[in-house]
N, C-alpha and C positions, 0 to 999 in steps of 0.2 A: 822517449826514443828508444828504440830497440837496439839491440847489438848491432855494431858496425862490423861486418865480416869481410874479410879480405879475399876469400874464395867461397864457392859454392860447394856446398857439402854434398859429395857423391853418395848414391844408394850403395849401402855395404853389401859386400858378397860374402856369403858364408864361409866363416873361417879365414877371412883375408883382411884383418884390420890394418894392414898397411896401406890399404887403398882408400881409407877413409879420412877426412879432414876432422879435427876435434870438433865435437858438440858440447855445449855447456848446458849442463843440467842444474847449476846454480850459479847465479851472476850477483855480483855485489850491489847491494841498494843503498839509498840515501841514509844517511844517519847523522845524528846530532851528538856533539860532545857536552855533556852536562857536568859543568864545574871543570875538574881536573882529571876525570876518569878516561882513560883511553878507550877507543872504540875499535870493535874488530870488524874486517872486511873478509869474506870467504867467496871462493868461486870452486866448482866442481865441473870437470870435462871428461869426455870419454870419446874414442881413445886418445890419450895424451902421452907423450913422453916427456914434456916439460911444461910448466906453468909458472909465469912470473907476472908480479904487479908492476904497473907503471903508473906513477902519480904525478901529475902536472907535468906530463912530457918527459920525465926521469925515471929510470929503472930503479926499482927498490933493491937494496943490498940483498943477495943471495941468502945471507945469514939470518935475515929478519923475516924469511918465509918458514911457516910450519907445514910440512907435507905430509899427506896420508895417501896410501894406495890401497885399492881395493878392486874386486872384480864384480861387473853387472852380471847378475844371476840370470836374467832373461836373454842377454846376448853373448855372454861369456867374454866381453871386451874388458880391458883394463880401464879402472876410473881412478882418476888422481884428484885429490881435493887440497887446496892450499889456502892458508890464512896468514893475515898480517894484522898487525895493531898500528893505529895512528893516534898520536898524542896531540894534545893541546898546543904544545911547543911547536910541533910542525906545521900545524894550520896557521898558527899566528904569524909565522915567518912570511907569510904571503898575503896576509889579511890586508885588504885594501887594493891589492893589485888585481886579483882575480879569485874566483871561487876555486877551492881546494877540491881536486877529483882524483879518483884512482880509477884504474882499468885492468881487467886480466887479459894476458895473452897466452894462448895455449898452442903447442907445437905436436906435430905428428909427422910420419914420414912423408905425408902427402902435402903438407903445408902449415899454414897458421890460421888461427881464428881469434878475433877480438870480442871481449864482452861488452856490455853497456857501460856507460860511465856512472860511477857512483860519487855523489857530492857529499863532502864531509863539512858540516857547518857547526860552529860554536853556538850553542843554545844559551839564551838569556832572557830576562824579563826585567825592564826598567821598574823602578819604584813609583813613579809619580804618574797619575793619570793625566791625560790630556785635557780631558773635561769630566768633572765630576757632577752628580746631580745636586740640586739645591732645594732648600726648604720652601714650601709653598702652603698658602692657605687657599683653598678653592671651594665654590659653592657645590652643594649636592648636585648630581648628574651633570656637571660640568667635565669637559675632557681634561685630561692630565697626561702631559709629555715630559718624562724624566730623561734628559740626555746622560749618555755615558760614552766617553771615547777611552779605551783602555790604554795602558802603557804600551810603549813600543817594545816587540820582542820578536824572537825567532825560536822555535815556530810562532805564528801570530797567536796572541792569547784567545781563549775562549771566555765568553762573558755569560754569567748567570746572575740573576737577581734574588735578594733576600728581603722579605717582609718580616720584620721583627725577629730576625735571625732564621726564618724558615723560608725554604725554597719556593719561589713563585713559579708556578708551571703552567704556562699557557694552555696546555692541553687540557687542564682540570677547570679552567676558568675561562669562559668565553668573553668576558670583559676585559681580559688582557691578553696583549700580544708584544713581541720584541720585533723592532725593525731590523733591517738588515745593517743599520748603523749602530746597532746595540742599544737603542733607546727603548725605555719601557713606557708603553702606552696604556693608560686605563681610558676605555672608551666614555664611560658616565661614571663619575666618582660616587662611591657609596660610603655609607657611615662605617662600614667595617673596613674600608681602605685606609682610615686613618691609622698611620703606623709610621716606623722608621724603615726606609728603604735603602740598601746599601748594594752597591754594584761590585761584583766580584771578578776578577780577571785572573786566568790560570793557564800555564802551559806546563811542559815537562819539567821545567827549571824551578817555578815558584808559583805561589799563590797570592795575589795583591787584593785589598780591599780599598774601597773609596770611602771617603767620609759620609756618615750616614746622613740621609736628607729626611727631615720630619714632614710628613704631609698630613695637613689638617683639614678634614672635610667638615664645613660648617653648613648649618641650615638656617636660611633667613626665616623669621616667624611670618606667619600668615594668620590672618583674622578668621575665626569661625564665622557661621553665618549669625546674622542678628537674632536674638530672641523675640518672641512675641512681644508686642506693646504691653506694658503693665495697664492694669485699670487706672482710671483717674483717680487723682488722690482726694478729690472731693466728691461727695455725693449730690451736690446742688451748687451750681455756679461754676466758676473758671478755677482750673487747676492745673496739674501735672501729669503726665505719664511717660515713662522711660523704657528703653529697651538696652540691652548691653551685648557685648561680645567678647571673646577671649582670644589671646594670641596663641591658640593651640592648633592651629591648622596650616602649617606644622608649628610645634612649639620650637623657638630657636634654640640651636645646639652649637657647642664648640665655637662660641663667640660669633654667632650669626646675628645679624642685625634684628632689632626688636620691631614689631609692627608700628607703621605710622599711622597717626590719626588717633581718634578718641576711641575708648572702649565703652563709653555710655553716651547715648543721646537722649535728649529730653525734648519734648514738645508740649505746647499747650493743648488743654483740651477743655471742653465746657459740657458739663453735665446738665441737662434740662432739669429745672427744678419742678416738682410736682405743684399743680395748681388745683386747688379745690373748686368745685362747681357751686354757682350760686343762682338763685333764682331770678328771674325777670320780674317785672310788675305784673300784676293780674290784668287780664284783658277786661274790657267792658263786658257787663252782663248781656247775654243774648236775649232775643225776645222770647216771650213766654211760649213754651211748646204745647203740644196738644195734650200732654199728661201734666199740664199746669207746673212745669218746672223750666228753669232756665239755668244757663251755666255760665262759668267763665274759666279761662286757661292761662297758664304761665309756663315758661320754658327754662330749663337749667342751662342757660348761655350767658349770664353776666357775672362772672366769666364761665365758659363750658370747661368741664374737668378735663385736664390733659397731663400728659407725663406721669400718669399714675395717681392723680389727685383724686379726691374722694367725690363721689356723685352727690347731687343734692337730696336732702332726705325731706320726705313729705310728699303730698298728693300734687299732681300737676293739673288735676280738673277738680273744680268746685261747683257743685249742684245745690239748688235749693228750691223750694215750692215758691210759686208765683203769689200774688195776691188774688183775691177773687175777681177783682175788675180785670186784672191783666189776663187770667185763665179764660174768662167769657171771649175776649178779643181773639184770643188764640184759637179757641175752639172754632169760632165762625170762619176762620180762614184755613181750616186744616185741609179741606177738601181741595183748595188751590194750591196749596204748598205741595201736596202729593202729586197734582198734575205737573207741576214744574219739575220736581224732582225727576219724574218718569222721562220727560223730554230730555233733560240734561243726561240722563244715563244713556239713552238711546244715542245722543251726539257722541258721547265719549267712547262708546263702543265702536262707532263708525271710524272714528279717528284712529283708534288703536288698530283696527283692521288695515286702514290705510297705511299706517307705519309698518306694519308687519309685512305688508306686501312690498313696500319700499325695500326694506332690509333684505328680503329674500332676493329680490332682483339684484341688488348691489353686490349680495354674496354670490351669486351666480356669475356676474360680471366680474369678480375680484380676481380670479385665476386667469392664466394664459388661455385664451380661446383657441379655437381650431385653426384660425388665421396665423397665429404665432407660430405654429407647428410647421408653416411654410417658410422655409429658410429665405426665400427671395422676399417675401413680405417683411420678415424681421430686418433682413438687411437693408431694405429700403426704409424701414424705421430708424435704423442707426445712421443714416446719411446725414451730414451736418445740416442744421436748419437755422432759421433766423426768425426775426419777428415779423417778417413780411407774411401776409396771408397767402395761404396755399392756393394754387389755381384750381380752377374747377375740373379741368382734365387730369389732375393728379391728385387726388383726394387723399392718398395714403401718406403724404408727407404730414408730419407732426409740427405744431407750432408749440414751442416751449418758452421759458422765461427769456427776457432780453438778455444779451451778453453784457456781464458786469465788468469786463476787462477794459473798458474805456477809462479815460482819466478821471471822470467825475460822473457818476449816474445817480439820479433821484427818482424813487418809486413812490408812488401813492395809490393806496386802494389795494385790490387783490390781483395776484398773478394767476391767471387761468388759461388753459389752452383755448386758442380760437377755433371756432367751428364754422368755417365759411361754407364747407361742403361736407356731404356724407363721408365719413372716413371709413375705410375697410376694417382697420385695426382700432378697436374701442379700447381706449385705456382710461381708467379712473384717475381723478385728480388726487395723487398721492400726498402723503404728508409734507413732503419736500416742496409741494406746490401750494401749500396752504397760503392764505393772504399774510402779508406783512403787517396789517393792522390799519387802523384808520389814520395814524399818523405818518409823517414823512420819515424814509429812511435813506441815507446818503452813504455810499461806499466809496472810498477814495482808493484810486488805483496808483501805486506808489512807483510806477515805471519812470515818470520824467524825471530828468536829472535834477530839476530845480527843488523837487521835494526831497531829494536826498539828504540835504543839509538840514531841512526841518526835521526829518524823521531821526537822524543822528542827534540833533539837538534835544528832542523829546528823550530819547534814550538816555542821553548824558546826564540827566537828573535822577536816574535810576542807579541803586547801589550796585546792581549786577552788571552794569555796563562798564564798570572798572576794568574787568577782565576780558572786554571785547576789543577788537582791532578798531582803530579810529578812522580808517578808510571805508569806502564803500565799494571798492574793487572786487572784493571777494564777500559780498554780502548782497542779499535780496531780502526785501521786506515788502509788507503789504497789509491792508486792514480787511478783516475778513469777518462775516457773521456765520448764520446757520447754513448758508449756501456752500459753505466750504471753498477750497481752491488749492492753489499750488504755488510753491516757490522753488525757483531753480537758479543756481549759480552756473552760468555758462562755460562751456568747456571744461567742467569738473567732474561731470556724472554725479553732482550731488543735488538732490531735490527733497522737497517736504510736501507730501500730499495730506491735506486737511479734507477728509471726507465730508460729505453733506451729513447734517445734523451731528457732526462731531462738536461743535461749538452749539450751546444751548441758545434756544431762541431768546431774542431780547438782549443777547451779548454781543459786543463788537470789540474785537482784539486786534491790536497791532501786532503782528508777529514777524520775527526776522529769522534768518537763516544765514550763518557764517562759516567760513572755513578758516581755521587757524593755521599759521605756520608753526612747525615743531619748535622753533626756538622761542615762540611767545607763552607756550603752556608746557609746564613741567608734568611730564608723565612719567613716574617712576617704574622702572622695568629691573626685574630680579631673575636671576639664573638664566635660562635659555628663553626668556620672553622676548618677543619682538612685535614692534608695531606694525599692524597688517593693512591699515586703512587710514584715511586723513582724520584728523581730530575736527569735528564738526559741533557747532552749537547751535540751537533752535530755542526759540523761547518768545516771550519773557517767560522765566520760571513761575510756577503757580497758576498758570493758566489752566482752567477748568475744562477738561475734554470728556464727553460722554461716550465717544468712541475712539479707538486708536488711530493716531496719524501714522504715517509711514514715511520714514526717513530713509532715502536711497543714498549709497555711497559705494565706491569702488573699493576693491581690496586687491592684495598681490599674493595670495596664498594659494597653493596647489593644495587643496583640502583633502585629507583622508583621516578616517577615525583612528587608524592604527599608528599614524604619524604625527597628529596634531591635537592639541587640546586648546580650543579657541574659545574665548571668552568676550562677552560684551561689556565694556566698562562705561561707568557714568560718574562724573564728578559731582559729588555732594555739595550742599550749601557751604560746608565748612572748607571746602577745597580739597578733600581727600577723594581719590578715585576708588570705587567700589565695584566689585564683579556683581552684576545685576542678573547675569544670564550666562549659563554655559552652553554651547550649542551641542546638541545631540543629547543633551540629557533633559530629564523631566524638569520643566520651569518650576521653580519655587514660588513664584508669583504670577498672576494674570496681568501685571501692568506691562510686561515686556514680551517680545518674541521676536525672533530673528529667522528669517530665510536667507541661507547661504546658497548663491548661485556662482557659475564659474567666475565672472568677473566683477559682480556686484553682490551686495547684501541689502536686505530691506528689513528695516527695524520697525516693528509695531510698538508704538508706546502711548500711554495715555498720560505721561508725565514729560514735558519738554525739559530739555537741559543739554549738557555737553556729553558727547558719546565718542567712543573709539573701539575698534576692533583690535584685540590683542591675542597673539598665540604664544603656546609653549610647546616646543617641538618634543616629541616622544622618542624620537629615534633620529639616527644620523641620515636617514632617507628622507626626512622632512625637507621641504624645498620651497623657496619663495620665487615668485617671477620678478625679474629685473628687465629694465627696459634700456637697451644700449642705444645711445643717441650720439652722432657724430655732428659737431659744428665747425665751421672754418669761416674765416674772413670772406666777405663778397668780393673784396678786391685785394690785390698783393703789390702795393706800391714799392715795397723794398724787398731785399733779397730773402729776408726771414719769412716764414709762413708757419702758423700755429694750426694744428688740429685737435680740438677738445673732445674728448670722449666721456660722456656722462653715464653713470650707472645709477639708474634711477628706480625706486620702487614703480612697480607695472600699474600705476593709477593716473587717470587723466589729469587730476589737479597738479601732480607734480610735473608732468610734461608741460602743462600751461605755463607754470612759474618759470620754468627754464627756458621756454621760447620767449617770454617776455623779457628774461635776463640777458638772453643773447641778442634780442632786437636792440637793447640799449648799448651793447658791446659792438655791435655792427656785425655779428655773426650770422650764419645762415646755416639751414639743416641741410645735411648731405645725405641723400637717399632716405629711405624709410626706416623707422626705428626698428630694431631687432629685440626678440624676447631670449632671456637667457634664465634657466632654472638654476638657482643659486642653492646648493645643498648645505645643511647644518653638519658639515664635517670638519669644522675649525679650520679649514685652509683658506688661505687668502686668495684674492683675485688678482690674476697677473694680465698685463697688457703689453703687447709688443708690435712692432711695425716691420713690415718686411717688402721684399720684391719691388724696391725702389729703382729706378733707373740710375746707376752709380755715375753715370756721365753727365746727368743732368741736376740731381739732387743728392743731398747727404743729410743725415740725421746727426743732431746735436746732443742726442742722448748718450750719456757715458755708459750706462750699464744696457744689458742685452733686454732688459723688460723693465716695466713699472709695476708696482704692486699696491693694492689697496687693502688694507688689513680687514680680516674677517669680520671682527666685531664692529667696525665702523658700518659695514654694510648690514650685517644681521640685525643689529637693533632697530633700524629704520628710522632713527632719530636725526640722522644726518642726511638732508633730502637732496643735496646738490653735489654728491662726490663726483669727482671727475679727474682725468689724467690729460696732461697737455704734452703733446708731441711736437717739438719744434724743430722744423726742416729749414734747410738753407738751399736756395738754388744757386748753381754755379754761374749763372748768366741772367741777366735781365731780359733776355729775349725768350726764355723758357716760360711758357704759359700754360703747359699741361703737366698734370700730375696723375701718375697711376701708382698706387700701392695697395697693400693688403694689411689690415689690422686684425690681429688675433687676439681674443679674450677667452680665458680659460681659468677653471679653478682646479687646482692640482689635488687629486684624490689620494688617499692614503696607500692604496696599492698601486700608484704610479701611473694609472689610467688618466687621461684628460679628456675634455671635450671642448670644442671651439665654435666660435660665431665668426663667420668671415664678411667683410666687408670690402667691397670693390669700389674704388674711387677712381673716376675718369673724368675729372672737372677741369676747367681752365678758369681764368680770372672773370669771365662772363657767365657766372653761375646763374641758373634759372632759379626764381624766387619760389622755392617748393616749402611751403609751410602748412601746418594742420589748419584746414578752413575752420572759421568760428561757427558755433552753433547758431542757427536761426531761432529766434524766439524771444519771449519777454519773460523777464526774471520774475514777474508776478502776474498770476492769472486767477481772476476770482469769479466765482459762480460757474455757470454752464461751460463757459469757454475753457474752463481748466479740466474738463472731462471729454472723453470721446463717446461714452454712453450717454444718450439723452436721458433726463430725469424719468420721463413717463415710461421708457422702456425699461430703466432700471427698476423702478418701483413694480413693475408688471413681473419682472424675472423674481424680485425678492419675495413677493407676496404668494408667489406660485410654487417656488422651490424651497422655502424655509420649512413649511410642514412636511413631517414624513410622508412620502409618496408609496403607493403600491408598487411592487416590483423594484423598490429603489429608485424610483423615479424623481429624485429630489436633489438637493445641494451636494450630497455625496457623489452622485453620478457626475455632476458638473466638474467638481473638483477632480475626478478620475480623469474626465476627458481633457483637462487642462493640465494634466501631469502635476497636480497638486495633492494627491492622495496621501502623501507622507505627512501631511499637516493637519490631518482631519481632527485630531484632538484638540488642536488650538482653535480651529474654526467651531467646533461643537461647543466650546466654553464660552462663546459669545451669543448674544441675544438674537443676533440675526447672522448666521454663517454664510448665507449668501452674499450678504453685504460685505463681508471680510474678503470672500473670493473676488467679487467684483472690483473692490478696492485694491487688491493686490495685483489684479489684472491691469488696472489703471495706471498703478505705479510703474509696473514692467513694461507697458507698450506705449506710453505717451511720449511723443506725439504720433508715432508712425505704426501703432497697431492695426492689425489687420480685424476690422469689425465683422467681415464676412465669415471669418473662421469662428469667432465668438458666437455670432448667430447661429451658424450650423451646429455648434456644440449645444447651444441651449435647445435648438429644434430636436437633435437627436434624444435629448433627455426627455423633451415631451412626448415622443413618439413611443416611448416605453411604457407610458400609461395613457390609454385613450381617455380615460375619465378626466385627466388633467387638462384636455384641451375640448371639453364639451361646449358646443357652439351654443350661444344664448342670444335670443333675438331681443332687440331694444324695445 
C-alpha cells in the first residue's frame, strides 16, 4: 500500500516553499528484528518544518528522534530527515494483539502528509522440520519423490537440497526439479543418484538441516541372450547338448534381485550313426550276347551307405565268356534283338516328347493368365463357393473342397475341382488340393458342447494341462490336418490361424486356444514393465508346424518407438518367462515375428505355447489405454443406489469378463464405454461425482474424491479395478438420476484431463450390452478362410518368383500397406503365402475380397508377361 496522504500536494511556485505540502523522499520500510538487535526506521521529506513517528497509533517521544537538516540542491527547498530505533521489547509488548507498525507524519505551513506504514516483526526459525525426507530403495529408472516441509519461521524459510553435501541445482540437471511444496523429485532414478540427501532450510535468523535420507538405486538382474546350442555330446547315438546364459543384462547392483530361472538348459540330441554299405546278392546271368559274353550285377543296397558310412568296395558288374553252345544260339538271334531294341528306342523317344509337351503346357498355365488381371473376374472367383456343381450359365464360379466345419466329415479318394462347364478362369490343381490318399480321413469339429467334456478329458491326461483352466468358457479347440483352420474365443479378439500346409500331410492334431485370467498365471514384472495384452495359450506344446501360425490378440498400448520398449514373452517348459522378440528390433530368431497395429497384434510363431505382450516405458510420456465403464443396478428397490466405475485395460477380453461378472451381480451397463490415456507419470487416478440435484439425492462419500493407486493400474495385473459411489435418494418417489462423474490423472505441473459421463436414467433402464460375436469357435478347412484355395495357389505361384518391373509379392505388400515387414516375408519360402495368411488373420470374417482382388490385379498389370494368355 502506498502512503496515505491527508492532503493533495500542490505544484510548487518558484521561491514560495510555504505554499507546498511536505513530500516524502524516503519512507520507512518493513524490517525484521534479528535476535536482540534494535532496528532503525528513517524517513525524509521536503519542505518540512517538523517530522515525527507514530507507532501503533501513539506518538514516539520527541527525545527518541534523531533529526538532520539539509537543502535540496535542485529546488533549493529545505529537507528534513528523521530516524528512530525500535527494540525487541517494544515489539513484544503488543505481540499477539496486532502487528507492530510505525508511520511518519510531516508538517509544513500548508498542512501535513503521512508516509506508508512500516511493519516491524521479530524474525525466528524453529528447529524441527514439519516433515523430513526418509531413506528409500528404488529400482533404476523409477521416479523418486523426497518430501520436505521446513520449520516454521519469519520470514518463511528458503529450501535447498544437498546430495552428499553438494548443492543440487535443477538448472544443471534436467532429471531433477523441486516442487512448490519443497519436495525433491527425481524423474528417473540413475545409479549416480545413490547418495545421502539433506534438506536445508534458512532465513535471516538461522540455517537448519534435516536428517539425511539415504537413497539406494538398485538394478534387478536380467538374463543375457542364450548362447548357441553346443554340439551333441556323442558322435553316434543319443546324447546331450546345452546352452547357457548369464545374469549380466544388466548385472544386479546395490541389492537388486538376481535373475529367476536356470542359467543352463539341456536337451536331448541324437547323432545318426554312420552305416557302411554292403552288396546285395548277384543277379542271375543274362543270356549270351552277340559277343559271346553274358553278365550279372549287384547293388550296394543291403544296406545302402548313409550318414557318412563307407561305400561298397568291388565291382558291381561281372562279365564272362559264354560256352560255345550258348554263343551259337545267341548269334542266330542277334538280328532279331537289334530290331526289337530299335522299336523300343523309338517308343521311348515318343513318350519323352509327349511328356515335354505336357510340362510346357502346364508351365504356361501355372502363372496368372490374362483373365486374372480383370478385377471383376478375380472378384467373382473370390465369392463364397460350395460343393454344388456350377450352373451352365455361370461358368466362372469355382468348385473347391467341401466345407470341413460340420460336426463330422469323412472323405475318401481325391479332392478335385469339378468341371461341369467351360470355366473362363483356368486354375491348376495346386498342392493344397492334392488327394488325401486311398484311405478314409475323418475330421472332427469340436464345436458341439457334448464334445467339450471329451476334449478336456483327453487333455487332462497330458502334463501340460495342469497349467490350463479347467473350464471351456475361455477355450476353443478343434482337430486339424494339412488343410488348416482357425480357432476363436468369442468376444475377446483372440484367434489362432493355422494356414494350409502348416501341419504336415499325414498328421492330425488336436489344437486348443485358451485365455488365462491374470490371477491364474504368475507373470513377473520388473521396474516400469506393464502387461499390455491378455495371457494366451495355444497348444499342445511340441506340435510340428512347417509354416508359422498366426496368433491374434488385443493390446492397450499407445505405441511409439521413443516412449516404449515392447517385448513378446513366452513361457518355457520350466515355467520361466523369456523374451523371444523385441518389437522394432531385428529378430534374433526366425521362429517368431509380431506385427503391432493400433488395437491388436499378430504373432507369427512356429512353436505353440503361452504368450503375452509386455512393455517397458522409456519416458513419462508413455501411455496406456484404459476403458472406463459404468455399471448400476437395473432396479432400485431401496433408498440406496450404487454406481460402479471400472478402470480396465482397453482389450475386449477384460470387458467381456466384467460384463459377465456384472450380469451375476444384477448390474447393467450405463452408456458406451470411454477411453482414457493413462500416462506413466506416477500419479494416481482420481474419481469424483458432481452435479447431483441436492433436493433429490445425496452422496454418502465422505471425501471429495476416490483414488486408485498408480501402480495398481500401471502393472496391468489387477484386471477389475473399480470405485463405487453410494448414493441415497431422499424419497422413494424419486426415479430419475442425473449426475456427472469425472475421472482424471493429476499431472506434475498441476494440469489435468477429464472424461465426462452424463447419466440420465431411471429404474427402467434399457438393456444396453455389448452384442455377442457371431461365429463358431473352431473352423476347419476351406470354411476358415475367405480366399478360395485355387485362387490362393494361383496368386502364390505367380507372385513368389521375382517379376519384371517389380511385379511380385513386394508390390502386393506395398499395396496392402505391409511393406515395413518385407525382411520377414523374404525370410520365408513363400513370401506371398505369408502376406495372404496375414490378410486372412486381419480381415476374417468381414474382409473385403474385392479390394484384395483389385490389389492383385494392379500388380499383374505392371508386367504384361505375367498374364500372357494360354490356350488349353
